[in-house]
VEXPA-294967 format. One record per residue: x, y, z of N, C-alpha, C, CB in turn. Coordinates in steps of 0.05 Angstrom, whole numbers, padded with zeros to 5 digits, always signed. Glycine has a CB too. Example, Ala and Ser with C-alpha at 12.3 -4.5 7.8 and 13.67 -1.06 7.14 Angstrom:
<atoms>
+00264-00114+00156+00246-00090+00156+00264-00066+00156+00226-00089+00181+00257-00045+00142+00273-00021+00143+00258+00001+00157+00282-00012+00114
</atoms>
This chain:
<atoms>
-01264+00658-00853-01285+00651-00845-01275+00641-00816-01297+00632-00864-01299+00645-00798-01290+00634-00773-01304+00605-00767-01296+00656-00750-01288+00588-00756-01296+00555-00754-01323+00560-00731-01263+00531-00737-01334+00538-00731-01355+00534-00721-01349+00528-00689-01368+00514-00736-01365+00540-00668-01355+00533-00647-01352+00507-00637-01365+00544-00634-01339+00492-00628-01345+00467-00612-01359+00466-00592-01326+00456-00603-01376+00444-00590-01393+00437-00569-01381+00429-00541-01407+00416-00577-01388+00441-00523-01373+00434-00496-01351+00409-00484-01395+00433-00480-01365+00391-00501-01359+00361-00496-01331+00356-00516-01387+00340-00506-01332+00374-00528-01308+00365-00557-01277+00375-00545-01316+00388-00595-01280+00399-00531-01254+00406-00529-01241+00412-00495-01255+00431-00547-01218+00399-00498-01212+00390-00464-01183+00405-00467-01210+00346-00453-01185+00427-00444-01158+00435-00433-01143+00424-00415-01158+00454-00425-01116+00406-00423-01102+00389-00408-01085+00405-00398-01091+00366-00420-01077+00398-00368-01055+00414-00350-01046+00387-00332-01069+00445-00327-01016+00381-00339-01003+00363-00319-00996+00385-00297-00975+00345-00331-00996+00374-00276-00987+00385-00257-00974+00366-00231-01008+00401-00250-00946+00380-00217-00936+00366-00201-00929+00381-00178-00918+00353-00211-00942+00384-00150-00931+00405-00134-00937+00435-00139-00903+00402-00136-00961+00443-00155-00964+00471-00160-00988+00480-00148-00965+00478-00189-00993+00475-00129-01020+00488-00111-01020+00515-00111-01022+00480-00079-00994+00527-00105-00994+00561-00105-01010+00576-00133-00958+00573-00105-01004+00551-00157-01016+00573-00176-01033+00556-00198-00989+00593-00191-01039+00529-00189-01057+00517-00206-01089+00527-00207-01055+00491-00198-01095+00534-00182-01116+00550-00178-01122+00574-00205-01110+00563-00148-01107+00594-00198-01100+00618-00221-01100+00610-00247-01072+00630-00217-01084+00584-00257-01082+00577-00286-01107+00567-00296-01059+00558-00291-01121+00551-00278-01146+00538-00282-01174+00561-00286-01150+00517-00255-01173+00577-00276-01186+00606-00271-01184+00618-00300-01168+00626-00247-01162+00624-00304-01154+00644-00332-01164+00623-00353-01115+00653-00338-01148+00597-00345-01166+00576-00377-01195+00576-00379-01162+00538-00377-01209+00580-00358-01239+00584-00357-01249+00606-00371-01248+00587-00332-01237+00627-00357-01238+00655-00375-01239+00658-00404-01217+00671-00369-01213+00642-00410-01208+00650-00435-01225+00625-00454-01175+00652-00439-01233+00601-00449-01250+00586-00456-01267+00572-00441-01240+00574-00468-01288+00596-00438-01306+00580-00417-01324+00554-00428-01328+00602-00404-01322+00545-00452-01342+00520-00458-01326+00501-00457-01357+00518-00486-01299+00503-00454-01281+00483-00448-01279+00470-00428-01263+00488-00450-01276+00434-00427-01272+00423-00400-01243+00418-00392-01287+00399-00398-01239+00431-00365-01210+00427-00359-01204+00406-00342-01199+00449-00348-01182+00395-00350-01172+00366-00334-01148+00369-00328-01172+00338-00349-01142+00371-00298-01116+00373-00285-01103+00341-00277-01120+00393-00257-01081+00341-00294-01069+00313-00279-01052+00321-00265-01057+00290-00296-01062+00306-00234-01037+00309-00209-01025+00289-00209-01045+00313-00178-01000+00295-00218-00978+00273-00222-00963+00263-00190-00953+00288-00244-00982+00253-00178-00968+00240-00150-00956+00269-00135-00939+00213-00157-00973+00289-00129-00961+00311-00126-00968+00308-00092-00972+00337-00147-00944+00319-00074-00947+00314-00037-00962+00344-00032-00908+00310-00014-00969+00361-00043-00978+00383-00034-01014+00381-00036-00963+00407-00051-01026+00406-00040-01057+00410-00044-01062+00419-00074-01069+00435-00023-01050+00414-00097-01049+00409-00123-01079+00400-00128-01025+00388-00131-01085+00377-00117-01108+00365-00132-01131+00381-00114-01110+00327-00130-01131+00396-00093-01152+00409-00080-01157+00434-00092-01147+00413-00052-01132+00448-00091-01135+00474-00115-01151+00480-00138-01114+00476-00127-01143+00455-00148-01151+00446-00181-01184+00449-00180-01139+00407-00190-01188+00426-00153-01220+00421-00146-01235+00447-00145-01225+00407-00117-01225+00465-00130-01234+00486-00122-01236+00504-00138-01224+00493-00106-01225+00504-00165-01225+00522-00187-01242+00515-00204-01204+00525-00200-01254+00491-00207-01272+00485-00225-01261+00459-00237-01277+00506-00243-01239+00450-00247-01229+00432-00260-01240+00403-00251-01201+00436-00259-01238+00389-00268-01236+00358-00264-01207+00350-00254-01242+00341-00292-01204+00329-00236-01180+00329-00226-01172+00294-00233-01181+00341-00193-01148+00289-00245-01142+00255-00239-01114+00255-00233-01146+00232-00267-01125+00239-00204-01093+00244-00191-01084+00223-00187-01087+00260-00165-01061+00217-00195-01045+00192-00205-01032+00184-00183-01024+00197-00228-01036+00157-00174-01021+00149-00151-00994+00149-00138-01023+00133-00151-00975+00151-00166-00954+00162-00164-00941+00177-00183-00941+00148-00157-00914+00187-00182-00904+00203-00203-00893+00190-00231-00884+00217-00192-00911+00197-00248-00908+00186-00273-00886+00200-00296-00937+00187-00283-00878+00222-00280-00870+00244-00301-00882+00257-00316-00857+00238-00316-00870+00267-00336-00892+00287-00356-00904+00276-00378-00879+00312-00370-00879+00259-00390-00897+00238-00410-00917+00222-00397-00879+00217-00425-00910+00209-00381-00938+00195-00366-00961+00210-00362-00933+00184-00339-00954+00234-00352-00975+00244-00351-00994+00250-00372-00970+00261-00340-00983+00268-00389-01003+00282-00407-01009+00256-00429-00988+00312-00424-00999+00229-00426-01007+00207-00448-01033+00197-00426-00977+00179-00458-01031+00198-00399-01057+00199-00385-01077+00211-00392-01055+00207-00367-01078+00235-00394-01088+00264-00400-01101+00257-00437-01054+00294-00396-01088+00248-00447-01099+00239-00478-01108+00215-00479-01079+00240-00501-01106+00188-00463-01118+00172-00466-01149+00180-00459-01106+00154-00453-01147+00201-00433-01173+00203-00428-01189+00214-00442-01177+00210-00411-01179+00236-00464-01192+00257-00488-01201+00229-00505-01166+00285-00508-01186+00212-00512-01200+00192-00529-01219+00177-00524-01186+00177-00537-01212+00167-00495-01241+00148-00486-01263+00166-00479-01237+00127-00457-01262+00193-00481-01289+00211-00475-01291+00223-00504-01286+00238-00447-01279+00217-00520-01286+00228-00552-01284+00257-00554-01316+00220-00563-01270+00271-00536-01257+00299-00553-01240+00295-00577-01237+00315-00533-01254+00322-00588-01239+00321-00620-01217+00343-00614-01262+00330-00651-01213+00358-00592-01183+00377-00595-01179+00376-00567-01183+00413-00608-01146+00374-00559-01143+00378-00529-01117+00401-00533-01134+00344-00508-01123+00417-00517-01104+00443-00514-01085+00433-00482-01128+00479-00509-01057+00432-00489-01040+00426-00467-01028+00455-00459-01017+00403-00477-01036+00457-00436-01015+00483-00425-01002+00476-00396-01035+00514-00419-00984+00489-00386-00973+00477-00359-00984+00487-00343-00947+00478-00350-00975+00476-00313-00991+00486-00290-00981+00508-00271-00995+00464-00275-00954+00511-00284-00941+00538-00263-00946+00567-00276-00902+00536-00259-00967+00567-00291-00968+00598-00296-00952+00613-00315-00964+00611-00274-00938+00597-00331-00920+00610-00346-00931+00622-00377-00899+00590-00348-00953+00601-00386-00969+00611-00405-00985+00629-00408-00977+00601-00410-00994+00646-00427-01012+00665-00433-01036+00654-00436-01006+00679-00453-01061+00652-00425-01087+00640-00435-01101+00659-00456-01107+00635-00410-01090+00680-00460-01095+00694-00485-01083+00687-00509-01090+00718-00483-01063+00665-00509-01051+00657-00526-01064+00631-00541-01028+00654-00516-01082+00623-00528-01095+00595-00533-01111+00599-00561-01118+00584-00505-01128+00620-00566-01145+00623-00582-01134+00621-00616-01156+00648-00573-01108+00634-00621-01095+00631-00640-01089+00605-00653-01079+00642-00635-01075+00593-00630-01070+00560-00632-01092+00544-00635-01056+00548-00607-01108+00546-00615-01131+00535-00620-01146+00538-00652-01146+00545-00598-01144+00560-00666-01163+00573-00692-01147+00552-00712-01158+00616-00703-01123+00553-00710-01100+00537-00729-01117+00512-00730-01066+00532-00715-01120+00495-00710-01127+00468-00708-01152+00466-00717-01126+00458-00682-01175+00484-00711-01204+00482-00716-01207+00485-00742-01220+00502-00702-01189+00507-00761-01195+00514-00781-01190+00487-00800-01181+00540-00786-01171+00474-00787-01162+00447-00808-01136+00454-00820-01184+00441-00836-01117+00485-00815-01092+00487-00826-01067+00477-00811-01088+00512-00831-01082+00455-00792-01053+00442-00781-01066+00415-00765-01032+00466-00755-01055+00396-00759-01058+00376-00743-01051+00377-00713-01046+00357-00754-01033+00399-00708-01019+00414-00682-01009+00433-00688-00999+00402-00667-01015+00447-00668-01003+00483-00667-00991+00486-00635-01036+00513-00673-00968+00486-00640-00950+00497-00615-00941+00527-00614-00923+00481-00615-00941+00536-00591-00934+00563-00575-00907+00565-00579-00941+00563-00544-00892+00584-00589-00862+00588-00589-00857+00615-00580-00849+00583-00616-00832+00609-00558-00823+00635-00540-00806+00655-00568-00796+00624-00507-00797+00634-00585-00777+00653-00599-00781+00659-00621-00755+00647-00599-00812+00665-00632-00823+00678-00650-00837+00706-00638-00841+00659-00663-00830+00726-00655-00842+00755-00647-00835+00767-00617-00875+00752-00648-00808+00751-00606-00800+00761-00581-00820+00753-00561-00796+00791-00581-00834+00735-00557-00851+00720-00544-00841+00715-00518-00857+00699-00557-00813+00710-00516-00800+00703-00485-00795+00727-00473-00770+00686-00484-00805+00724-00448-00800+00744-00428-00785+00734-00406-00822+00755-00418-00775+00711-00402-00762+00687-00389-00730+00694-00391-00771+00657-00405-00715+00692-00371-00687+00692-00368-00681+00662-00369-00676+00707-00342-00672+00652-00397-00663+00624-00394-00628+00624-00391-00676+00605-00423-00618+00607-00373-00596+00602-00371-00583+00596-00393-00595+00587-00357-00557+00604-00402-00535+00592-00427-00544+00566-00430-00501+00590-00421-00544+00544-00408-00538+00518-00413-00563+00510-00426-00531+00503-00390-00588+00522-00416-00610+00504-00430-00614+00519-00455-00640+00499-00413-00612+00547-00461-00612+00559-00487-00593+00548-00501-00609+00586-00488-00573+00526-00496-00560+00520-00521-00572+00493-00522-00528+00521-00522-00587+00477-00502-00605+00453-00508-00618+00461-00522-00620+00441-00491-00636+00478-00514-00663+00486-00535-00650+00493-00566-00681+00519-00521-00626+00503-00571-00619+00514-00595-00611+00489-00606-00600+00536-00595-00601+00462-00598-00592+00441-00606-00614+00427-00615-00578+00429-00590-00637+00423-00599-00656+00406-00601-00672+00411-00625-00670+00407-00579-00675+00442-00631-00690+00460-00650-00673+00451-00681-00686+00500-00639-00644+00448-00674-00632+00445-00699-00635+00411-00709-00600+00455-00695-00643+00397-00691-00642+00368-00695-00668+00364-00706-00637+00350-00670-00693+00375-00692-00714+00368-00704-00722+00376-00735-00732+00376-00688-00707+00404-00730-00709+00417-00761-00694+00394-00785-00689+00453-00762-00666+00392-00778-00662+00370-00794-00676+00345-00802-00645+00363-00788-00689+00333-00778-00698+00307-00787-00728+00307-00796-00694+00287-00763-00744+00331-00788-00771+00340-00804-00772+00352-00833-00785+00360-00788-00746+00370-00836-00745+00380-00860-00763+00409-00859-00754+00359-00880-00777+00411-00832-00794+00437-00825-00772+00454-00810-00823+00431-00804-00779+00477-00803-00759+00499-00786-00781+00495-00758-00756+00542-00804-00759+00488-00738-00778+00490-00707-00757+00502-00695-00789+00460-00687-00769+00521-00675-00757+00545-00663-00757+00537-00626-00778+00575-00673-00774+00521-00621-00785+00517-00592-00796+00483-00586-00813+00540-00587-00775+00463-00585-00784+00444-00584-00781+00434-00558-00776+00433-00602-00782+00453-00539-00793+00448-00507-00814+00460-00496-00775+00454-00488-00824+00467-00514-00856+00485-00508-00881+00461-00505-00867+00510-00543-00890+00460-00480-00907+00453-00472-00935+00464-00472-00898+00450-00458-00939+00481-00494-00960+00502-00500-00976+00489-00524-00947+00532-00508-00989+00476-00527-00997+00463-00553-01027+00452-00559-00979+00440-00556-01037+00448-00583-01065+00441-00586-01062+00422-00604-01085+00462-00595-01077+00397-00602-01080+00371-00618-01109+00362-00631-01072+00348-00598-01099+00358-00654-01128+00351-00664-01136+00314-00657-01127+00358-00703-01152+00300-00667-01163+00283-00661-01138+00260-00667-01190+00284-00672-01135+00263-00692-01109+00243-00705-01090+00245-00685-01094+00252-00735-01076+00270-00679-01056+00276-00660-01057+00265-00633-01055+00302-00658-01086+00269-00621-01084+00261-00592-01083+00224-00598-01116+00275-00571-01093+00212-00620-01094+00183-00621-01067+00178-00624-01110+00171-00643-01047+00186-00641-01023+00189-00644-00999+00180-00621-01023+00213-00651-01004+00211-00608-00996+00207-00582-00996+00196-00555-00996+00217-00579-01032+00188-00555-01042+00166-00536-01028+00141-00534-01067+00159-00543-01018+00133-00562-01003+00110-00566-00975+00109-00559-01005+00103-00590-00958+00131-00574-00932+00130-00575-00914+00152-00559-00928+00129-00602-00938+00163-00539-00925+00191-00521-00896+00180-00511-00948+00202-00489-00874+00197-00519-00848+00190-00493-00852+00193-00471-00824+00203-00491-00847+00176-00451-00844+00180-00423-00820+00200-00415-00841+00152-00412-00793+00200-00422-00777+00213-00416-00778+00245-00425-00758+00200-00421-00781+00244-00450-00774+00271-00468-00795+00278-00483-00751+00270-00488-00821+00277-00471-00835+00285-00495-00843+00304-00515-00848+00283-00491-00834+00326-00496-00834+00348-00528-00818+00345-00543-00831+00377-00528-00795+00341-00546-00782+00337-00571-00781+00315-00584-00761+00344-00571-00793+00298-00569-00787+00266-00585-00812+00264-00602-00784+00232-00562-00837+00280-00585-00869+00280-00596-00865+00295-00621-00896+00296-00574-00845+00313-00624-00849+00327-00653-00840+00305-00672-00830+00356-00657-00817+00289-00672-00806+00274-00693-00831+00251-00692-00771+00262-00687-00847+00240-00669-00870+00218-00678-00888+00227-00688-00881+00203-00659-00897+00259-00682-00917+00267-00706-00909+00269-00728-00928+00291-00704-00887+00281-00733-00872+00280-00765-00881+00255-00776-00836+00279-00768-00865+00231-00765-00864+00209-00771-00897+00191-00783-00850+00200-00748-00920+00203-00762-00940+00202-00766-00958+00212-00788-00944+00208-00749-00946+00234-00799-00948+00246-00821-00969+00274-00818-00956+00224-00840-00965+00279-00795-00985+00296-00783-00973+00325-00785-00992+00286-00753-00989+00346-00794-00973+00375-00800-00978+00390-00778-00983+00394-00826-00954+00403-00772-00948+00415-00745-00941+00451-00753-00918+00396-00730-00952+00456-00737-00940+00493-00740-00933+00505-00719-00960+00516-00750-00914+00525-00714-00913+00540-00692-00923+00566-00694-00889+00541-00684-00935+00582-00668-00947+00611-00667-00930+00619-00647-00982+00616-00661-00927+00641-00651-00919+00661-00630-00932+00659-00602-00924+00688-00640-00920+00655-00579-00935+00654-00553-00918+00663-00530-00946+00624-00548-00924+00681-00517-00916+00692-00494-00906+00674-00468-00938+00707-00487-00884+00670-00460-00882+00653-00438-00866+00668-00414-00869+00627-00447-00877+00663-00392-00864+00680-00365-00842+00672-00349-00883+00681-00344-00833+00673-00333-00813+00669-00311-00840+00656-00289-00793+00704-00300-00833+00631-00281-00849+00620-00263-00853+00641-00238-00838+00593-00256-00872+00640-00220-00869+00669-00197-00873+00647-00175-00899+00701-00196-00873+00619-00176-00871+00601-00146-00857+00578-00158-00904+00592-00128-00846+00560-00138-00836+00537-00140-00804+00534-00154-00856+00522-00154-00793+00518-00158-00768+00512-00169-00759+00492-00193-00757+00506-00149-00754+00508-00216-00752+00491-00236-00735+00457-00224-00736+00510-00261-00738+00433-00236-00721+00415-00231-00695+00411-00255-00739+00391-00228-00691+00433-00268-00673+00427-00281-00648+00447-00276-00684+00426-00305-00627+00437-00267-00610+00462-00259-00590+00457-00290-00589+00458-00221-00563+00474-00280-00546+00476-00301-00527+00447-00308-00530+00500-00293-00531+00427-00287-00512+00402-00300-00532+00387-00309-00491+00383-00278-00561+00384-00300-00583+00372-00310-00587+00380-00335-00606+00375-00295-00586+00408-00342-00592+00414-00369-00570+00402-00390-00594+00446-00372-00549+00402-00385-00528+00389-00399-00531+00354-00401-00501+00399-00385-00540+00346-00374-00548+00314-00380-00570+00311-00396-00555+00297-00355-00590+00329-00392-00618+00326-00410-00608+00322-00437-00640+00354-00409-00590+00351-00446-00588+00351-00476-00578+00335-00485-00580+00368-00487-00563+00311-00477-00544+00291-00482-00566+00273-00491-00525+00282-00457-00581+00263-00466-00597+00241-00467-00621+00246-00485-00605+00234-00440-00629+00271-00491-00652+00276-00509-00639+00269-00536-00664+00308-00507-00616+00276-00544-00610+00280-00570-00607+00255-00579-00588+00296-00574-00598+00233-00561-00591+00203-00566-00625+00200-00571-00572+00182-00535-00640+00205-00553-00664+00190-00551-00683+00200-00580-00680+00198-00519-00677+00221-00592-00693+00233-00623-00683+00208-00642-00678+00271-00639-00648+00216-00643-00644+00199-00661-00646+00170-00654-00621+00203-00670-00659+00158-00644-00664+00129-00640-00694+00131-00650-00658+00117-00605-00714+00152-00635-00741+00155-00650-00743+00155-00679-00754+00179-00642-00720+00164-00692-00716+00175-00715-00719+00148-00731-00690+00192-00719-00713+00128-00723-00708+00096-00735-00736+00085-00734-00685+00073-00714-00756+00084-00713-00772+00070-00698-00798+00080-00721-00772+00079-00661-00810+00051-00723-00839+00051-00736-00860+00067-00726-00850+00025-00735-00868+00081-00739-00894+00093-00722-00916+00093-00739-00892+00123-00711-00936+00075-00732-00961+00067-00748-00982+00096-00754-00980+00041-00728-00998+00100-00777-01011+00120-00770-01034+00123-00748-01018+00128-00791-01046+00145-00744-01062+00140-00720-01086+00123-00719-01069+00163-00710-01087+00106-00696-01109+00089-00691-01123+00097-00664-01100+00061-00691-01147+00086-00665-01165+00089-00642-01154+00078-00616-01191+00075-00647-01150+00091-00599-01141+00078-00570-01159+00060-00553-01133+00099-00551-01154+00041-00553-01177+00026-00537-01174+00034-00510-01176-00006-00539-01202+00029-00489-01199+00036-00467-01182+00027-00445-01216+00036-00463-01174+00002-00453-01158-00014-00436-01128-00010-00442-01166-00042-00438-01117+00009-00462-01094+00008-00475-01072+00011-00457-01094+00025-00495-01046+00000-00457-01024+00007-00442-01016+00026-00443-01007-00003-00442-00997+00037-00425-00987+00065-00437-00958+00055-00451-00982+00093-00408-00942+00071-00473-00924+00060-00476-00897+00070-00464-00925+00057-00498-00890+00046-00441-00876+00060-00424-00865+00035-00407-00893+00082-00408-00843+00039-00401-00827+00017-00386-00841+00009-00360-00798+00027-00379-00860+00027-00350-00878+00025-00327-00900+00017-00330-00882+00044-00313-00913-00004-00344-00943+00000-00356-00960+00000-00334-00953-00022-00377-00981+00010-00336-01006+00015-00319-01031+00006-00334-01009+00045-00311-01049-00001-00318-01076-00010-00326-01093+00024-00329-01090-00036-00297-01089+00034-00354-01101+00066-00352-01132+00061-00351-01092+00087-00382-01144+00040-00360-01178+00040-00359-01186+00051-00330-01192+00005-00364-01167+00045-00306-01169+00047-00284-01176+00080-00281-01146+00034-00271-01165+00098-00303-01155+00125-00287-01172+00139-00306-01119+00135-00285-01187+00130-00324-01202+00149-00345-01224+00163-00322-01221+00128-00376-01233+00157-00306-01253+00172-00293-01245+00192-00271-01272+00153-00283-01244+00221-00271-01231+00236-00242-01230+00232-00222-01236+00253-00235-01225+00236-00203-01228+00227-00178-01244+00242-00161-01206+00223-00166-01243+00274-00175-01265+00298-00161-01272+00308-00179-01255+00321-00141-01291+00297-00191-01303+00307-00216-01335+00326-00194-01312+00271-00244-01345+00346-00214-01369+00359-00205-01394+00342-00217-01368+00390-00215-01414+00339-00193-01433+00319-00201-01447+00332-00221-01452+00308-00179-01446+00357-00231-01465+00365-00252-01447+00370-00277-01483+00393-00244-01429+00359-00280-01404+00360-00298-01413+00335-00332-01369+00346-00273-01415+00342-00348-01423+00323-00370-01410+00294-00367-01413+00336-00398-01385+00292-00350-01373+00270-00355-01365+00258-00326-01350+00274-00374-01379+00272-00306-01381+00264-00280-01393+00237-00270-01395+00283-00271-01398+00232-00255-01409+00206-00245-01442+00207-00255-01404+00203-00210-01446+00182-00263-01476+00176-00278-01489+00169-00255-01478+00149-00303-01519+00172-00254-01535+00162-00232-01546+00132-00240-01560+00183-00227
</atoms>
């Protein structure tokens, strides 16, 4: 059975981006072609280039952060925005063009049909990975997958994937508890502790064609050690069931900010349903 289509105001595509001016326009346009009724929100995480302008030109709403919060803080801002504007589903993808827009629909259908609270795209199911991953990063990915699988009791293959779909309960949970430093890996465990059901589906991911990843070989090793420790700490933390997020809620961060000031995009379209009101 095909799930009924969501109204335009109920589905948000969330794209965190840092200095992705070269690709963000193409990413937004591909996302719009795949899901023309969805709203698209780009979180410009303190970029020093024209990321915000390129995203706006491509038709996205843009929320420009005054300084870099990191991936966890940027995604959390987007999820708080989704709560504030009553979105039922959020699809997150990266702004560097590595994710295939055609893979959105299977992930979305799993959540819309009620088969899962969260659906993750995995590079390692059905040979979806066309990326050349350095051995040090492969080791880290394998380590994280084993740890998460052990702690949740469910097989996980790609715990660093930033390509995923959340339902309302998952949005509320991560808007409250989103990790700031290692959101993808820790987030899996937080969702599990909140009794939310997550699944993985095959997804293609490609090498970035512009820009440079901030994670090199030595940073990969350092990252792997820190993430492993952070995940073990998260395993013993109390995670409450999903609760509505207040408009004035503070980020779960060592650098709290009044997120209520960030709920309205800085460059909305005038005719957009959540743009400026007369």
